[in-house]
N, C-alpha and C positions, 0 to 999 in steps of 0.2 A: 436858761435853767429856771425851774419853778420852785418856790418855797412850799414846803408841806409841814403840817403840824406833827410833832413827835407824839405818838399815841402812848401816853404814859400808862393808861389803864391796861393796854395790851402788854407793855413791858412788865407791869406789876403782876398781871395774871400769869405770865410766863415764869416769873420769879417764884411765885407761890407754887406753881405746878412742878418745877424742876429743882428747887433749892435743895431738897433732900433726896434727889435722885439724879439720874443722868438721861438726857435725851439721846437715844441711840444714833441720831443723825450726826452727832458731834463726838469726836474723839475725847476721851477723858485724859487730860494732861497731868493728873495728880502725881504720877510717878516721874514726870519730866519737868519738875520745878513748880508744879501747882496748877490747879484748874480754875482759880478765882477769876482771872481776867477773861478766860474763855467763857465762863458763865456770865460775866458782866456783858461781854460782847453779844452773847446770845440774847440776853434780855434787851439790850439796846436795839438789836436787829428786830426783835419781836415788836418793838415800838416804832421802828423806822421803816423796815421793809426794803431798805436800799443799802447795797454794799458799794464800796468804792474799789474798783479793780486796778487802780494805779499801781504799777509795779513798785515794790519796795515801800513806798510811803502811803499806800492806800489802806483800806480796812475791808478784808474779805475772808471768807472761809469756804473752800470747796471740799477739802479733806485735810487730814492731819499733815500731809506733806505738800499741800497746795493751799497756803493761807498767808496772810500778811503778818509781819511781826506785831502789828498793832492789835491783831485779834487776840493774842495770848500774852503779850508783854505789857507790864504795868506802865512803864515810862513811854513805850511806843503808843499805847492807847491814849495816854494824856496828850502826847505830841500830835496825834492824828486829830482828836476831838477839838483841841484848842487851836489847831492850825488849819483845819480843813476849810478850803474856799471852794471846793468842787462838790461833787455828788456825795450823798450820804449824810449821816448825822453830824452835827457840830455843836460845840459847847464853849462855855466860858468858865474860867476859874472863879470861884466864889468862896464865901465863908460858910460856916455851919448855918447861920441865919438865912442865907440865900439858897440853901439846898431844900429840895422838895422830893417827894416820892417819885421814883423813876430816874433820879440822878445817881451819880457814882461818887463814892468817897474813896480816897486812896490813903493808905496808912504807911508810915515809914519810920526809919530810924536814921542814925548818923550816916549810914551807908547808902541811903536812898529810899525810894518807895517800893514796897513789896507786896501789897495786898489791895484788891479792888472790890470791896463789897458794893452791893446795890442797895440804895436806900429804898425801903419799902413802906415806911411810916415815919411820921414826925408827930409825936403825941406828948403833951405835957412837958414840952421843952426837951424831950429825949428823942434821939434818932435811932431808928430800928433798921436793921439790915438783913439781907439774904446773901449767902456766900457759898462758894464751893471750896474744896480741899478739906477744910474743917467745916463740913456742911452746917448751915445755919439758916433759920428762917425766923424773923422777928427777934433777932438777937439785938439787945441794946448795944449801941456803938461804944458806950462807956465801959463795957465789960471786956473790951479788947485792951491789950497792953501795947502801946505804941508811943513814939516820941513826937511824931508830927503827923499832921493830916492835911489833905487838900480836897476840896470839893469841886466836882465838875457838874455844872448846871447845863443840861442839854437844852439848847435853845430851839432847835428845829432840825429839819431835814431838807436836803436839796435833791432834786431829780431832774432829768432832762424832759 
């Protein structure tokens, strides 16, 4: 397996292009629990170019009915990125200070994590995000209401 760089600029360009719209290649899950993690996965894919087709625990999207739970599920995406030892992107949990544009933040409450915005800028000590469901681009993270957050720093990508 070879290590590849995560192309943050490609992920950020994708986020800018599609934050306020929908790429017709992907189903809009807004009416099925939300589109935020689907959008985050699209951005990560734009920066990685590699999917992981491992049944159940992988990270892939072929269609709305042929995708991994991690493509659209908040906790599943976290589990995949932090546990991936095979092909595709991989990440480490970090804090706000360790997050950079192209990374993911997940917001939650006492019931768990429910939202996966993409970090698009860190300026003047503030983090700005792009997200779907409630579409946003360059929204300050501190304007969201949440009880807890976790940050996923994407380290790199593996491929055969």
